[in-house]
N, C-alpha and C positions, 0 to 999 in steps of 0.2 A: 645268288644269284640266278635267274632263270637264264637258259640258253637261247631263248629267244631275244632276250634283253642285249647279246652282243652282235655287232655290227656284222656285217656281210664282208669275211675274209677277202674277197672280191675288191670291194669296196677299201677296204682300208689300204691294201698294195697299193691300187689307183693314188691314194692320200700321201703316201707314204712317197712310193717314188715322185710322184710331184714336189711334192716339200725338199725331197733329197736333190732334183736335178731343179728346181725351180721354174720349171716349165709344164705343161700340157702334151706341147708339143714333145719335148724330149722324153715325156712318161711316157706318150703313147708309142712311140718309138722301143724304149725301153720294152716296155711290155707286150707290143706286138696287137697292137690296138688304134683303132679310129681315136683321131682327137676327141671326137662326139663320144664316144664310149668312155672313157677316159672322165670327158666333165662331167656324165651323166651322174658316173659311180660317186664322183667326189659331190655331187648336189643331193643325192639320195644321203650318202652319207652326213652330211652338213644337216638334213632333215630329221638322220634315227637321232642323231646325236646330240641335235637340240641347239647349236650354236657356230658359227659362221667360223669356217676353218681357215679361208683365204683373205686378203684384202688387195686393192688396186695401189701397187708402187709402179706409177711412171707407167711405161710399158709391159710391166711383168706383173709378177703375184707378189704377197709377203705373207708369213705366216699371220694370223690370228695369235692373241698370246694364250687361248684355248687351242688353237692348231698347234703352236707350239708344244704344250706340254702332253699334246697325243701324241703327237708326231715322237717325244722323248722316252714317251713307254715304248712307242711301235720301235724305234731303232734299235732296244734292249731285246722285245719281245722277239723280231725276225731273228737277229743273233744268236740266241739263246737258243730258238727253236731252232734254227739251222745244225748249231752246235750238237743239240739234245736228236736230232734225224740222223745226223751224223754216226754217234755216236751207236746209235741202236741198228743202223744199217750194216758196222761191224759185225753183228751177230745175224746169226740164219733168223729169220722172224718168226720159222714154223718152229722154230725147235726151243724149247725150254721159258715160252713166252708166259708172259704174268700183266695183265688189263688193270690199270688203274685209274680209275675217277676222280677227279678234283672239280673244287671250284674254280672258276676259271682265275680271280683275283689272286685265291693263292697260290696257284697253278704258276700264273707268272712272274709272281714277285718274291715267292716264297719256297715253292719245290723246286722250280726247273734250275734255278741254281745250283743246286743242290744233285743233282740226275747225274751229272759226272762222275760225283765219288761212289755213287752207287755201281754204276759200269765199271768204275776201275776196282771197287772191291769186288764185284761179284760180274767178269764177260762170261759166265754160262750165261745170265737169265737174261733174256730180250724183254726189259719194260715196254709197255705199248700203252701211251700216256692219253687217255678221253677226259674232256673238260662239260663240266655239267653242275647243276643246282639241286638242290630238293630230293624226291624221290628218286631211286636209283633204278632201273630195268639191269637187274642181273643180268638174266635170262639173255632178253631179247639184242639187248647190245654186249654179251658175252664179257661181263666185267667181273674179277677176280676180287677185289676190294676198290671202297672207297673212302674218301675224304670229305667229310660234313660238315659244319654248324650245325651240332643238333639242336635245332629252331623252328622242327615240324615233326608231326607224325611217325613214329617207327611201326613198323608191323613189329608185333611181338617177337616173331620167327627170327630175325636179324638179331646178329651178333653183333656188339658195339662194344669197344674198346675205347674209353678217352684218351687224347691224346695230348689236347693242352686246354687250360679253361681262357677264353676269350677276353682280352683287357684293350682297354682304349684309353688315349690319350690325345692328346693337342702335339701336333708337330707342325714344324714348320722349318724355312731356311734360316742358318743362322744369324743370318742379316734380320731377321723379322723378330727377334726373341724380342730386343726393348719393343717393339711397336705392344709385342703380346701384352707385358709385362703392363705397357702403360693406356692397354687397353683401346688403343689405336690402328684396329687391324680387321680383317675382313674374314669371318669365319665360313671353311671351304664345309661343305656335308655330305653324304650321300645320300640320293635318293629312296634308296633300300631299308634305307631307317633315318627318316626324316626327322623324330623324333630325338636322336642321341645325344644334340647339343644341346637340347633345353633339360635334359635328364642331367647329363655333366653337371652344366653349369648349377642346377639345382643342389649337386652334390660338392659343388667347390664354392659356397657363396663370398669366398676372397676373392679370387679372380675377376678380374676383372673383363665387362663383357666386349662383347666385338659392335663394331658399329653397323654390320647388317651380316646376315645369315647367304650363303652363294649355295646352292645344290647342284653336283655334276650325277650323270647317270649310273655310274660306277665308283668302287673304292679305288681301283689302281686309277683312276683319273686323278679323284681328290688328292691321291697323294702325291703324285707327278706333278699337279697346278702347286701344291705345296712347297714342291723341292724348285718349283720354278720361279719361287716368289710370288704366287700369285694370291698366298693369305695360309691361315692356319688352318691345317685339316684336322677333325676328329677322328684318330685313324685307329684301326685295329693294330697290334703290335704284330701283329705277325706279318701285315701288310709293309710296316714301315721297320723290322729290327736291322734289314743289313743296310739299310742309306742312314739308319745311327750310327749303328758302329762302324759307318766309315766318314763318320760327321757331315755327311750330303744333309742332314735335317738332325734336328734337337729337338729335346722332348721336355722342358723345363718344369711342366706338371707332372711329369711318368704318367706310368697305363695302371688305371684298376680295372680289377675284373668287373665285368658287366653281367655277369650271375651266368652266361651261355659258355658254351664249352664244345669245340670242336672233338669229334671221334673217327675213328677208322671203324666202318662196319661192312659185312659178307653178307650172303643168303643165307638165311638160319639153316638150310637142310644143306649144305655145303661143309665138307670139312676144308679146311685149308690146308692146300700141296706143299709140298716142299719149299717151292719157290718162293708162293704164295707167305707163305711164313717168313721167310728169309727177309722179302719186303718189308713185313709189316714190323720186325723187330727192327730191322734199319730204320723206317720210320719213327717209330719210338724214343729210338738213342738220338735222331737229330730232332726231334722236340725239347728233347731231355736237354741236351747242349744249345738249345738255342733259348727255352724258356724257363728254365727251369723243374 
């Protein structure tokens, strides 16, 4: 996932505040902005993601189904981000720091919920988290380690350690499982992998075909939309595993390897320091526990 595909954080905050307070005016007060500034940011966000976020409801606003799905993700994201920042501030940011870059969807839905365990086990290491996809600017961005889906050309000098195989499968709210079995469902896919559903259905001819396929810009939106009951998401296991464990999502067809892998990479000319090696070992253990 390209960094340029992620909407502006300022726009997301304006939307989230409006959704939480139910009013652009109240959101403007909350964010110390003008009514017009908040309205413009919400309009820009709607244009960036490609769907309406609010609709009129009397004199007020009401979230659309897509807006509700996005806001559910933001509620979790901002809460987890605040917890992580508080944890990181508890240590000296200039002492014993290590910088980890991770793809945004994996960071939000798998890594961040586990970082408190790392900080608890290693309070002497200040972990700085950056998000990004594809090639890594290790020197320019001062990154020590990066988690990436290994679907792009890697320089020969880079060190790569595989973390887990990518597995995908249909996930849905428990209430949609009967509709999935009957073939009366809407399939949800990500624009970053537009052929994923056709490949998966070809490999599973006994599964009933969906009535239609709808696409979202990002996988984390697809998974949240599925949890909100908007359809059946073809989701990577790494993004759905926690919700499946909690029963928020079900995966009646399981998850199948798609032939790709996620890996931990670092610059080839660098030897990992003690802190980075500790983080790498922790990541490998977390992946083992999550994915076997």
